[in-house]
KEVEXDREN-322470 format. One line per 2 residues: their letters; for each residue x negated, y, z negated of N, C-alpha, C. Coordinates in steps of 0.1 Angstrom, whole numbers. Each point is the difference from the previous one (the first is absolute). Example, Ala and Ser with C-alpha at 12.3 -4.5 7.8 and 13.67 -1.06 7.14 Angstrom:
REM KEVEXDREN-322470
as	-132 -57 -78 9 12 0 -9 12 0; 4 11 7 -9 11 0 8 11 -8
END
This chain:
REM KEVEXDREN-322470
mi	-902 85 441 -5 10 14 12 -2 9; 5 16 7 11 -3 6 -3 3 16
ig	5 -10 5 -2 1 14 8 2 11; -3 13 12 17 3 8 -6 -10 11
lt	12 -3 1 -1 -9 17 9 2 11; -7 4 9 10 6 11 -7 -8 12
gg	7 4 12 -5 -2 15 12 2 6; 0 -1 14 11 6 10 10 -10 2
ia	10 1 6 13 -9 0 -7 -10 9; 4 -15 -5 -3 -13 6 -15 -2 0
tg	-5 10 -12 -19 -10 1 -4 -10 -9; 16 -3 -10 -5 -14 -6 -1 7 -15
ks	5 13 -4 0 1 -14 7 -6 -9; 14 -3 3 10 -10 -6 -9 -13 -3
lv	-5 -8 7 -11 -11 -2 -9 1 -10; -9 12 4 -7 3 -13 10 3 -15
sk	8 6 -3 6 4 -6 6 -13 -6; 4 -11 5 6 -14 -2 -11 -8 -9
tl	-12 4 10 -12 -9 -7 -1 4 -13; -5 14 -1 -1 9 -13 11 -6 -12
re	10 1 5 13 -11 -10 -5 -13 -4; -3 -7 10 -2 -15 -2 -12 -1 -9
lk	-10 11 -1 -9 -1 -10 2 10 -11; 11 -1 -7 8 8 -10 -5 10 0
ik	0 11 8 -7 17 -2 17 4 3; 1 12 -10 11 5 -1 -3 13 13
vi	10 -2 10 5 4 13 11 9 -6; -1 12 2 9 14 2 4 3 17
da	10 -4 0 3 -3 18 13 13 3; -12 11 4 9 8 5 13 2 12
dq	-1 -8 10 13 -7 6 9 -4 -7; -7 -8 -9 17 -6 -7 6 10 -12
ia	-7 11 -2 2 12 -11 8 5 7; -1 2 15 4 10 11 16 -6 1
hr	1 -11 4 12 -8 5 11 -1 -15; -6 3 -11 8 -1 -11 4 14 -3
vl	-9 11 3 0 14 1 15 4 9; -4 -6 10 14 1 10 15 -5 -3
nr	-2 -7 -10 14 -1 -1 5 6 -16; -6 10 -2 3 12 -10 11 6 6
te	9 3 -10 11 5 6 -3 15 5; -9 7 -12 -1 16 7 -9 -4 15
vi	-10 -8 -1 -6 -3 15 10 3 11; 5 -15 -3 12 -1 10 11 16 5
dk	2 6 -10 6 16 2 -9 6 8; -13 1 -4 -9 10 6 -2 -7 17
vk	-1 -11 -3 -6 -3 17 15 0 8; 11 -5 -1 14 2 5 -2 16 3
ee	-2 14 -10 0 10 4 -8 1 12; -11 -3 0 -11 5 8 4 -11 15
fg	-2 -8 0 5 -11 11 13 -4 8; 8 8 -9 12 -6 4 10 -14 -6
ke	12 4 0 6 -17 -9 1 -11 10; -6 2 14 -3 -10 5 -13 -11 -3
ii	-5 5 -10 -10 -6 -4 1 -8 -9; 13 -2 -8 4 -1 -7 8 -17 3
ns	-3 -9 -7 5 -15 9 18 1 -12; 6 -13 8 14 -3 -5 -1 -4 -18
kg	-11 -1 -4 -1 -1 -13 -4 9 -12; -3 9 8 -5 16 -3 -14 1 -4
ki	-9 -6 8 -10 -2 -4 -6 8 13; -13 2 -1 -9 6 12 -3 -11 8
nr	3 1 17 -2 -5 10 -17 -2 0; -9 -8 -7 -16 4 7 -2 -4 10
kk	4 -6 5 -4 0 16 3 9 9; 14 7 -4 2 12 12 -10 8 -6
lg	2 6 -16 -10 8 -3 -12 0 5; -7 -14 1 -15 -2 5 3 5 16
ei	8 0 6 -2 2 14 -2 15 -1; 7 8 -9 0 16 2 -12 4 -3
vf	-5 -7 -10 -10 6 -11 -13 -3 8; -3 -11 7 -8 -4 8 0 4 11
sk	8 6 5 -1 7 15 0 16 -1; 2 8 -12 -1 14 -4 -8 6 -7
hd	-8 4 3 -14 4 -15 8 8 -10; 11 10 1 6 7 -11 8 -8 -5
kl	7 -6 7 10 -10 -10 -9 -9 -10; -12 -7 2 -8 -11 -8 -2 10 -9
kk	-5 16 3 -6 7 -12 14 3 -9; 15 -2 1 7 5 -7 3 -12 -8
ie	1 -11 6 3 -13 -10 -11 -1 -6; -9 3 -1 -16 0 -7 6 10 -13
ei	1 7 2 5 15 -8 11 -5 -9; 10 -6 5 7 -7 -7 1 -13 -9
th	-12 -7 5 1 -7 -10 -17 -3 -8; -10 5 2 -12 -2 -2 2 5 -13
pa	2 11 -6 2 3 -14 5 -13 -11; 12 -6 4 3 -11 -2 -11 -10 -4
il	-5 -6 9 -11 -9 3 -9 -1 -8; -8 13 1 -8 9 -8 3 -5 -15
dv	12 4 -4 -1 -1 -13 3 -16 -4; 3 -9 6 2 -16 -4 -14 -4 -1
id	-5 4 10 -16 -5 0 -9 5 -11; 4 13 -7 -5 6 -10 1 -12 -14
qk	15 -1 3 5 -9 -10 -7 -13 -2; -1 -6 12 -6 -13 0 -14 1 -4
lk	-6 10 5 -16 3 -4 0 -2 -17; 6 7 -6 0 -1 -17 2 -11 -4
ky	11 -9 7 5 -12 -4 -13 -12 -1; -7 5 13 -9 -12 -2 -16 5 -3
kn	2 9 -7 -16 8 0 -10 -10 -8; 5 -11 -6 -8 -11 -8 -6 -8 12
qd	3 1 12 -5 -12 10 -12 6 3; -9 -12 1 -12 3 2 -1 6 19
li	10 -7 8 2 4 10 14 1 5; 0 17 6 17 2 3 -3 4 14
vi	11 -4 13 0 3 13 10 10 5; -3 9 2 13 12 4 0 -3 15
da	8 -7 9 3 -5 12 11 8 8; -6 8 5 6 13 6 -4 7 15
pl	6 -2 10 0 4 12 -6 13 5; 8 11 -12 -7 13 -1 -8 5 -10
lf	-5 -10 -2 -11 2 -12 -5 14 0; -8 5 13 -10 12 0 12 9 3
et	12 0 8 6 6 4 11 8 -12; 1 -9 -13 6 9 -9 -9 -1 -11
sl	-15 -1 3 -8 5 -12 0 -13 -10; 7 -10 3 -8 -10 -12 -10 -4 0
dk	-6 3 8 -18 -8 1 -5 13 -11; 5 10 -7 -6 6 -9 4 -7 -14
kv	8 -10 1 5 -7 -14 -11 -13 0; -6 -5 11 -11 -11 0 -13 1 -3
de	-7 -14 -3 -10 3 -3 -10 -3 15; 7 -12 5 -4 -2 18 9 0 6
tw	-3 -1 14 11 2 13 -4 -16 9; 11 -2 2 0 -15 7 9 2 17
vv	-7 -3 12 6 0 12 0 -7 8; 14 -5 1 -1 -15 7 2 8 16
ya	-8 -7 5 -2 7 17 1 -11 8; 6 5 14 2 -8 11 0 9 11
ee	-3 -4 10 3 7 16 10 1 1; 2 12 9 14 8 3 5 -13 8
st	-4 -9 8 3 -9 9 9 -10 -7; -11 -7 -14 5 -7 -7 12 2 -7
qi	1 14 -5 11 4 -9 14 2 12; 1 3 9 7 3 11 7 -16 5
er	-11 -11 3 8 -12 -1 6 -5 -14; -6 2 -11 5 -7 -12 16 9 0
lq	4 12 2 8 9 -1 12 -9 10; -6 1 11 12 -8 13 6 -16 -4
kr	-11 -5 -6 4 -12 -1 7 1 -16; -3 8 -10 7 -3 -15 12 7 1
dg	-2 17 9 15 5 -4 10 0 13; -5 -7 8 5 -2 13 3 15 7
ld	-15 8 0 4 11 8 -8 2 15; 6 8 5 -9 1 11 -13 7 2
ys	-11 1 4 -11 5 4 4 14 -6; 6 11 7 0 14 -3 7 -1 -14
ea	10 -7 -3 6 2 -16 -13 -2 -11; -10 -13 5 -11 -1 -10 -12 10 2
kc	-3 3 10 -5 11 -1 -1 14 -8; 16 7 3 6 6 -4 1 -2 -15
ri	-3 -10 -7 1 0 -15 -14 -2 -7; -9 -5 11 -15 2 -3 -2 13 1
da	1 7 7 -1 15 4 5 9 -15; 13 -4 -2 7 7 -13 -11 0 -15
qm	-6 -7 -1 -14 0 -10 -14 7 3; -1 3 -14 -14 3 4 -8 -10 6
pl	-11 8 11 -11 -8 9 -3 -11 -10; -1 -13 2 -4 -10 -7 -18 2 -1
kr	-5 4 9 -19 4 -1 0 13 -9; 10 9 -1 -4 8 -15 3 -5 -10
kv	9 -10 -1 1 -8 -15 -14 -8 1; -5 -2 12 -12 -7 -6 -12 4 -7
qr	0 15 9 -10 8 -6 0 5 -14; 10 -2 -3 7 2 -16 -3 -11 -8
ad	-1 -11 7 1 -13 -11 -13 -1 -5; 2 -9 -16 -12 -7 -4 -6 -10 2
qv	9 -7 9 0 -14 3 8 -4 13; -3 -1 7 7 -7 12 4 -13 7
in	6 -4 -3 8 -15 0 6 -2 16; -14 -5 10 6 -3 12 10 -12 2
ne	9 2 12 15 -8 -1 -2 -4 10; -7 -4 9 -4 -8 14 0 -13 1
gt	1 -5 -9 -3 -15 0 13 -9 -8; -2 -10 -5 10 -11 -6 6 7 -12
kq	11 -5 -3 5 4 -14 -8 -8 -11; -6 -12 4 -8 0 -13 -13 6 0
el	-7 6 11 -12 6 0 4 11 -8; 14 7 0 2 11 -4 2 -3 -18
kr	2 -14 -2 8 -1 -16 -19 -2 -4; -6 -8 3 -15 0 -3 -7 14 -7
kv	4 10 12 -9 13 -1 7 10 -14; 17 -5 1 2 7 -13 -5 -6 -10
vk	-1 -16 -2 -5 -6 -12 -15 7 -6; -8 -3 11 -17 4 -5 5 17 -3
lv	6 7 4 4 15 -5 3 -1 -13; 8 -1 -4 5 -5 -15 -11 -1 -6
ek	-2 -16 2 -13 -4 -9 -11 9 0; -4 9 5 -10 10 -2 5 11 -9
ri	14 0 -5 7 13 -4 0 -7 -17; 4 -13 0 5 -3 -13 -14 -5 -7
END
């Protein structure tokens, strides 16, 4: 079975993913793949061409913080970076799905599961949910953002309520980390 795991920024999706790994489930992490893709020479060249050489740091790599500030404040720039990176990311995910095909359970952890149509490759979708006020609070604490920066990052994503409507399973993360882990363990036990 292939599960697509998604959620909004700062909803707790990473903790769900970590818990799944602790349960020895194969997790394909789209964010990790994206970070590696951003280090590819051809991608760096395209990003530099689109966003300017000031987006490149002294080591010749993409300054992800600066890129984030740009793409999360301008929707057209976010679309452009997605056009540059998504084909390579989706290709790596397909390779990993083939590699893990004999596993009982595989999870694709992808913030843009629905937006990239990755949900069509899975048997079931799980959405990690938290109230927007909780997301903002977590973003401010985790990333040192002010309210407007946190809100801007949330607003740059598909509304979480729309993801919830499309989900097969909603994992509410308004409680403690231990409560969230227990919910994940129960979900996995029902599927293996």
